[in-house]
N, C-alpha and C positions, 0 to 999 in steps of 0.2 A: 563673564567671570574672569578675574585677573589671575595670572600665572603665579604671582608672588609679590611680596612687599620688599622694598630696599631696606637693607640693614644699616644704611648710612645715608646722610643728607649731603647735598652738594654744598661745599663751602667756597666762598669767594675769598681770594687772598687780597688783602688791602695793600696798596702801594703808596709810599710817601712821594708826593709830587714835589718838585723844586719850587722855590719861591719865584715870584714874578720878575725879580731883577736878574734871574739867571738866564744865560744864553742856551738856547735849544738848537741843536743841529741834528734834526731828525731823531735818531735813537741815541745820539751821543750828546751829552751835556757836561759842562764843567761849571763849577761855582764861579760866580761873577768876580769874587775877590781875586781869582787867578789872573784876571785881566785888568786890574786897577794899576795905573801907571802914575808914578809920582814924577812930577816935572823936576828934572835935574839940569840936564844940559840939552841943547838942540841936537847935538850928535847922538846922544843916548836915545833921545826920543825918536830920531830917525831910524836908529838901529832896531829899536823895539817895534816901530811900525812895520819895518821890513820883515822882522821875525813873525809878527802877528799875521802878516799876509801869507807867509809860507804855511803857518799853522792852519789858517783858514783853507788854503788849497789842499792841504793833507786831509783835513776833516772832510772836505767835499769829495775828494777821491775815495776816502774810506766809505762814505755814505753810498757812493755810486756802486762800489764793489759789493756792499751788503745787499743793495737792491737787486743786482744781477744774481747773486746767490739765492735770494728768496724766490726770484722768478724761476730759476732752474729747478729748485726744490719743488715748487708747485707743479711744474711740468712732469717731474719724475713721479710725483704722487698721482697726477692724473693718468699717467701711463700704467702705473700699478693698478689703479682702479679699473682701467679699461680691460687689462688682461684678466683680472679677476672676474669681471662681469662676463667677458667672453667665455671663460672656462665654465662658469655657472650655467650660462645659456646653452652651452653645447653638451653639458653633462647628460649621461644616459639615465642616471637616477633622478627622480623627482626631488626638487628643492623648493621649499616654501618658508616664508617668515610670517609669524603671527605676532600681533601686539598683545598687550596685557589683557585686552578684552576678548581675545580669540579671533579677531578679525584679520583677514589676509592683508599683509603689507607688500608681499611679493610672491610670485610663483613662476618658476622657469618653464620652458616649453615641455620638458619631459614630464613635469608634474601635471600639466594640463592634459597631455596625451593619456596619461594613466587614467584620468577620470573622464576622458571623453570630451574635453573642451577644445575649442579652436585655439590656435597658438596666440591669437591677439586678445584672448579673454583676460580681464583684469581681476576678476573675483573680488572686487572692492566691496561688494555688499554681502559677501558670504562669510561665514564663520566656520571654524574647523569642525564643529559638531555636525554640520550637514554632510560631512564626507565619511562618516563612519556609522555603522549600525548602532541601534540604541544600547545594546549590551556593551559594546566597546566604548561608547561615550561614557557610560557609568563607570566602567573599569578605569578609564583615563582620569575621571574626576576623583574616584575614591582611592586609587592605588598609585597612579603614575605621577599626577601633579604633586602630591605630597612628597614623593621620592625626589622630584626635581628641586624641591625647596631645600633638600639635604645634600644633594649631589648634582652637579651641573649637567649630567647626561644620563639618558635611558635608552636601551636598545631592546627590541622585541618584535613580536608579530601581532598583526591586527587584521580584522576583516573590514575592508574599505567598501564604500557605497558610492556607486555612480548615480548621476541624475536620472538615468532610465530605470533605476531600481535594481540593476544587477550588482552583484558583489564579487569581490576577488580578494585573495589573500595578499597581504602586504608585509614586507619587512620594513620596520620603522626605526629611525634613529632621531631622538629629540635632544637638542642642546640648548640650555638656557644662556642668553647673552644679555648683558646690561641689566640684569635682574628682572626686566619686565617684558623682554621679547624672547621668542622661541623660534629656533631654526629646526625645520623638519626635513630630513632626508629619507626618501622612501623608494621602495622598489617593488614592482609587481612580480610575485613569486608563483603565479599560477602554473607555469610550465614545470617549475621545480616540484610543486605540490603534486601535480599529476604524475610526474615521474616517480616521486616517492610513493604515491598510492599504487602505481603500477608495479613498482618494485615489491611493495608489501604483498600485493596480490600474487605476484609471481612466486615470492617466497612461501606464501601460504599454500599455493598449488604444489610447489615442489615438496614442501613438508608433508602435504597430504599424500602425494605420490610416494614419497620416501617411506612414510609410516605405513601405508596400506598396500604397497606393491607386493605381488606374489613372489617375485624374484628377490633374492637377497641383494642389498646394495651396500657398498663399503667404500671407505677411503682409508688407505694405508700409507705408511711411510715406506720409502724404498728399502729401509733397513729391516722391515718386517713387523711393524706394530700397527694395530688398528687405531685409526683416529676417530672414525665414526661408522656405525653400522645401524641398519634398520631392523625392525622386529622380525621380518622374514628371514634374514640371515641368522638371527639368533635361534629361530626355530629350526632352520636347516642344520645348524651346527650343534644343537641340543643344549644351549645355555639358558639361563633363567631370564636374563635381561641384557640390553646392550652394554650396560655398565659392567655386568658380570663377564661378558665376553672380552671387552676391552682390557679389563683388569687382569685377566688370567692368561691371555695369549701374549706372550712376550717375543716369541719367534715363530712367525708363520711357517717358515721353512721346516722347522723341526717339530712343531706341535700340531700342524694341520696336515701337511702332505705325508702320505705313506712313504713315498719316495722323495726325499729332500731335494733330489736333483730336478724335480719338476719346478720348484720355486726358482732354482737357478736358471732353468730354461725360460720361465716366465719373465724374469728380470732381463735376460738376454734379448728376448723379443721386444720388450718394452724399450730397451735402450736403442735397439736397431730401428724399430718401426714406430715407436711411440704408442703402440696399441697391440692388443691381442684379441683374437676372435675365436670363439668356440674352443677354448683351451680346456681340454678334458683331463681330469686328474682323479686319482683315488685318494680320498682324504679320510681322516679320523673325526668322528663326532666326539663330543666331550666324554661320552661313556665308553669310547674306544671302538665303537661300531664303524666299520669302513663303509663309505658311500662314494658314489661317483658324482662329480660336479662338472659343470661347464662354465667357464669364466669368460666374460667380455670386459675388457678394461682399456683405459687410455691414460696418458700422462696429463697432468694439470700443471701449467706454468704460470708464473707471475708476469707482469708487464716487461720485466727485464730479461725474460727467457729462462729464469731459474726454475728448476723442478721443485714443485711444492709437495705433491703427493700423487699416488695412483688412485684412480676412481673407477669403479666398475660394478658389474652385477654377477651374481652367482645363481645357477639353476641346478637343482637336484635332479640328476638324470639317471639315478640308480635303476628305476623301473625300466626306463628305455634301454639301458645297457644290458639289463638282464634279458629283456625281450630280444634284443639284438644278438646277444650271445646264444640264446636258445634258438633263435631263427638261423643263426650261422651254423650251429651244431646240426639242426634239422636239415639245413640246406646241403650239408656234406655227408650226411649219414642216413641210411635207410631207416625209416621210423619203425618198421616191423622187426627187422633182424639186427639193427644197430650196426650193420656192416657199412663201410664206405659206399656212397652211392655213385652214380655215373659221373657226376661232376668231380668228385674227389679222385675217382679212379683215373679219369682223363687227365687230371692235373698231375698225378704221380706218373702216369705213362708219358706225359709230355716231358717231365723232368728227366726220366730215364732216357728218353730218346735224345734230348738235348745234350746229355752227358756223354754220348757215344764218341763224338769227335775228340773229346779230351781224355778218353780212356781206351786206348788201342787194345784190341783183344777182348774187350768186355762185350758180353752179349746177354740178352734177357729173352724171355718168351711170354707171350700172351695166350692164355687159355680161355676160350669161350665155351661156357658150360650151359647146356639147355636140358632141362629135365624132360624125360620121356613119359608120356601118359599122365602128365600132371593135370591136364584139363579134365580127364575122366575122373581122377580122384577128387578134384575140386568140385565138380558137378555132382558126383554121387554122395560125397560126405559133407559137402557144404563149405562155404568160405572160411568158417572158423577153424575147422580141422585142416583145411588147405593152408591157412596161415601158420598153424602149428607145424605142419610138415615143412614149410619153407624155413621156419626157425631152426628145426632140427637139421635140415640139410645144410644150412649156413654153418652150424657148429661142426658138422662132420667135415665140411670143406676146409675149415680153418685147421682142423687136426691133420690135414693132409699136406700142409705147407709149413715153411719155416717162419720164424718170428718176423723177419724182415720183408716177407712177401705180403702182397695185398690181395685180399679176397673182397670183391665188391658185388653188390646186387644191382644189376642194371635196370631191373623192372620185371614184374611178373615172375616167371620161373627161369629167368636168364641171369646167369652169374658170369663174372669175369675174374681172372686171376692173373696177377703180374708176378712172374718169377724172376727175381733179381739175380744177377751174377751167376749165370749157369755156365757149365763147361761146354755142353753140346746139346743137340736136340734130344739126346737120350735122357738127359735130366728132366726135360719137360714131358717126355713120353712116360717116364716112370711115375711122375706126379699124376698124369692122366689115368694110368692104370690103377694107382692107389685110390683115386677118386671113385672110379668105377667099382673097385672092391668095397670101399666104405659104403657107398650108396646101395650096394647089392644086399646089405643086411636089412632085415625088416624094420620098419618104423612103427612104433606103438603110439596110436593116437586115440586116447580115451577108450581103450578096450579094443580098438580096431588095429589089426596088423596090416600094414600097407607096404607093398613092394613097388619100387620104382627103379629106374635106371637113368643114365644121363648120356647124352652125346656131347663129345668134347672136340672142339676144333683148336688146333695149335698153330700159331704163327710166330716165327722167330724174329728177332730184331733186325736180322740181315736177310736179304733175299738169298734163297738157296742157289739161284742160278748165277748171280753175279757176285755174291758176297758183299754187296754194298748195303749200308743201313737204309732203312726206310726214311723218307724225307718228311712225312707227316703222319701223325698218330691216327688220323681217320682211316688212312689206307691200311695201316697195320691192324686196326680193330676190324675193318671190313674183311680183310683176308682171313682173320681168325674166325669170323662169322661164316664166311664161305666154306672154310674147312669143316666147321660144325655141321653145316647143312649136308655136306658130302657124307659125314659120318652118319647122319640120320638116314640118308638115302641108302646107305649100306646095310641098314637093318637095325639101327639104334644100338644103345648100350655099347658103343665103341668110340674110338677116337680117330682123328685124321690130322695129319701134318700137312699144312698148306704147301702146294707145289704149283707155282705159277705156270709151268709148262703144260699142265693138264687142265688149266682153267678154261672153261668154255663160257662164252658170254653171248647173250642174245644180240647185243650190238657192240661193235668195236667203237672206240672213241671217235675215230674219223667218220664212220658211217652215221653214228648218232649225231655228231655235230652237223653233218650235211642234212640229215633228216629234220633236225630242229630248225635249221634255217628255212627249209622248205615248208615246215609246219607253220611258221610265222607268215610266210607269203600266201599259202593256200588255205589259211584259216582252219587248220586241223586242231588248233588249241581252242578250248572252250572253258567257261567258268561254271563252277557249281557253287551253290550257296547253302550254307548251314545257318539256320536262324539262331539269333540270340534273343532269349525270351525273358520278359519280366516275370519273376517267379510268382508274385502275388496274383497278377491278373492273367498269367499264362498267355499274354499277347506278344506278338513278334515286335521287338524294338530295334532290330538291326539284323545284318547278315555278315558272316565272315566268308570271304570269297576264297575258293580253292581252285587251283589250275589243274585241268585235265588235258591229256593228249590222246586224241583219237587217231591212232596210227592206221594208215590205210591197209597194212598187211598184218600188223601185230595186235590190232584192236586197241582197247583202252590201256594206256601205259601209265602206271602210277608215278607220281612225282619223284619218289625215291630212286627211280632208275634213270632219270635224266637231269635232275637238278644239279647233282655233283658235276656232271660233264658240262652243263651249261655254265656253272660257276668257274670251272677251270678254263674254259674257252672264252669267257667274257660275254657269252650270249645271255647270261643271267640278267644283265642290265636291260637288254632289249626285251626279254620276256617280262620282267617286272614292270617296265614302263607300259607294255601292252596291257598287262593285268590291271594296272592302276587306271589307265584310260578307260578300259572297258567297264570296270567297276563303277567309276564316276558317271559314265554315260548311262549305265543301267539304272542307278539310283535316281538320276535326274529324270529319266524316262518314267520310272514308277511314280515319282512325285508329280510329274505332269499329268499322269493318268489318274491321279487321286488314289493310287494304291498305297502310297506311303506319305506320311506327313513330314513336316520340316524338321522334326526331332529325331527321325530314324537315321541310323548310321550304317555305313558300309565299311567293314573292317578289311584292310589289306595288309598282308604280312610282307615285311621287308627283310631281305637277307643282310648280312654284315657288309658285303661288298656294295650293295645298293645304298645302305644307310650312311656309310662313311664317305661316299663320293661328294665332292664339293658342289656339284651341279644339282644336288637333290632338291634343295629349296626352290630354285628357279624352275626345275622340272615340275614339281608338284603345283606350284603357283600357276604355271602355264596351263597345265591340264585342267585345273579347277576353272580357270578363266575360259578355256575353250569349250568345256562341257557345260558351264553355267551352274555347276553344283556349288551350293554354299559350303564354305570350308568346314563348318562345325558338323556337317553330315559325313565327313571323311575321318575315319579312325585308322591310324597307322600303327601296326603292331610290330614289335621286335622282341626277340628272345632275350631273356635276362642275361644269358651268357654273353651277349654282345657287349655288355658293360665291362668285360675283361679287357677290352681294347683301351685305347687312349681316351680316358673319360672326358678330357677337356675338348678334344676334337668332336667327340660325340655330342657333348653338351651344347656346342655351338650350333650343330644341326637341330638339336632338340628345341632350343630357344627360337631358332629361325622358323621352324615349322609351327611352333606355338604362336609366333607373331602373325603367321598367315591365318590363324584361327583353326588349324587342324588339331584334332584330338590325338593324344598319344597313349598307347597302352603297352604294358609289359606282359609278354606272353610267357606261359609256363612259370609263373612267379612262385618262388619258394624253393626252387631247385638249386639255388646257389648263386654265388658271385656277388650279389648286390647287398651292400650294407645299408642299415637304416639311415645313416648319415648321408649316403649317396642318394637314397630315395627321397629324403627330405629336401635335398638341394636341386633336384631335377624337376622340370615342369611336366610331371606325369599326371594324366587325368584318370586313368583306370589301370587295374591289374587283372590278369586272369590267373586264378589259382590252378596250379598244375593238376591234371586229371588223376595223377597217382594219389594225391591227398584226398580227392573226392571219392575215389574208389575205396580207400581205406577208412573214410570217415565213419562208416556204419559199424566197423568192427575194431577200430584202433583208437584207443583213447589219445595216443600221441598225435594221430592225424587230425582228430577233432580239435585238439589244442592248437595245432598249427593253423587250421582254418580259422579258429576264433581269433588267434593272434593277428592273422593277416586282415581279417575283417575289422578288428579294433584299430589296427594301424591305419588302414585305409580311411576309416571314419575320422581319425585324428587329422590325417593329411587331406581330408576332403576329396577322396578319390572314390570312384565307383568300383565295384568288384564283380567280376564275371566268373562263375564256377564252370570249368571245362569238364567234359566227360560225365555229365549227369545221365545216368542210365537206369536208375531204379526210383520208384516212388519213395522208398526209405531215404535215399540220398536227398531227394527233393524236400521231404518233410524236415530233415535235419538242417538243411541249408536255410530253409525259411525260418526255422526256429532260431537259428544263429544270426538272422538278420541279413542274409545275403540277398542282394537285390536282383541280380541277373544270373541266368544259367544258359548252358549250351551243351547239347549232347543228344545221344540217340533216343533218350526218353521223349524228346520233343520231335526230333527229325534228324535223319542222316543228311549229308550234303546232297542237294537236289539240283536239277537243271533249272533254267529260267522259268519254264512254264509251270513246273511244280512249285517253285518259289512264289510265283504269283498266286497260285491256289492257296498257299499258306497265308499270304497277306490278306486274302479275302475271308479267312476264318477269324472268328472273334476270339477263339481260345484254342490253344494246342494241348 
């Protein structure tokens, strides 16, 4: 097939040749009559002959110069052709020339490489049709060749065909030359096509994620307008469509944020750090409803480093914030009486104590109130009326103090009162007398008239002997407690002011420290074990270890009498290391005897002093290595109150212990201090619900709600939950109904020694 027909024919220019009698000097000729000489004189003839000789010499010289010029021009043309050929041969793009019949006249090395031919292949017997798939051949014949007859060049893409049958995409440029030949310049665009396909696929995936994401996704200008939003953000903000949201929000700062300063803070963080993480704010939905959101965003720049827009995600955290606020409220207030609980009372007491150095002459008092005969009332009338009695007592106690004072329920029938800014001990004594007077009136409980009294212990902010303020709040509360017990021993229904000079103690600090050191050496300390039970199967799944001191003269000494001294003297670190080692050895021994399987855990409590020490991770790792216990069988428990300290330092130890494979558990969970955001960010494996909530779960709707909230939160964070203080079948049934997995308490077993613990392991069900 020919590429096209010439619109013109070659014409030869006819030249007039000189007659035969003319002189020819190569390319220069003159008519003969110019050289005709008429004889005149000999002299003239001689002159003419001389002149003609010079003319002949000039013509010869001229001819020689023309020959050299033509030779140089030919060399220049050859050089130009050589450079052009070299450039074509070295070109990265394939270049080929076809004649009018479609046969190859020339193909450079790049063209041959594209189609898989060796570099010395001539392609002399091939035609262009063999290098393209049939559909492309038809397209060339029907569309492209006709266009080349109208215009000299065509550019486009085609699917090329190699001799082995493989195909590849090609970018082609065709140029018609000399009406009957065609120059083809082509390039293999396989890589580009793959990149384009990958880009389309990535864009499709991004679009799918963008459209179907649960979190809201946005792009905004720094000035506060939305550029792009996904359907999830539309739902969160309460708009009809992305277009509706973009069209109606002109100022994010004033139309979205309840506090416009939050947007200013957002911009500040973006400018300083280029991103924000977990940026929580209260915002308005379209209908004006406020909700809480958490934003994560970053800056997007162009190649020159210019800021284009902000891009990020939005999560509706309203439910979480409500749960967190409720949990925070519950953590600092007693669920039964709504009074401040121990955590809040201790916080206020600490604030008052810390203010003493800045307020000379200022003093306060702590009253420790314990109801007399409450247990008899509770046992005879039942827990329901007992709780009503506690509610009425709390109301009367509040009537006895000023608005700025604090009445707190510490637990059970124990209350504490912080009297701020008193003039003397007499002020505190007057309040104690008023309390006893108010509580002396009968209480009406569903037709029952109940009479109770209270023993009140008083401790002033300053030591009566020295006049110096207390150094720590635990000592102050302890002395108020001691004074309360003295009041009870005096016959109840009375009050006592703490006097350190009359204090009698079983052990002095020095003697107790010496006894503790001897106890470690002479193995007077022993471990008791309280089982942790799977509620559904009632089988033992672990133990919590408790330290006991069998004193040679005083008998069994409870931890409350020696732990504080051990902490103050630094012996607590030695005691806890001993407990940790003994617990690991015991569990390894039980596993070796076949009494415990590889999933059973041994729980060890750590105090704050032990937990924050920098050597903790190395110590735990060394003990695990020496005892041979698998790390996942060790569960380290710490009080929720511990997280009041430097959370960053504590988190470092938490993550280090987790890296060892040790399980971590928060003890007494729900009593305060820990926010949900902290819990989410820490590597916690389990939590223990404080026994006060379990005790109230059968009779308090609020306690049930707290337990359910903790269980739901733990399930969300993939944590296991252990209920402490399970003492009745009713509590067990309720916990199982709420989905609690593990329990611990006297319903199953009290803390027992090693031999009794082994007996429990042999039982199939507790």
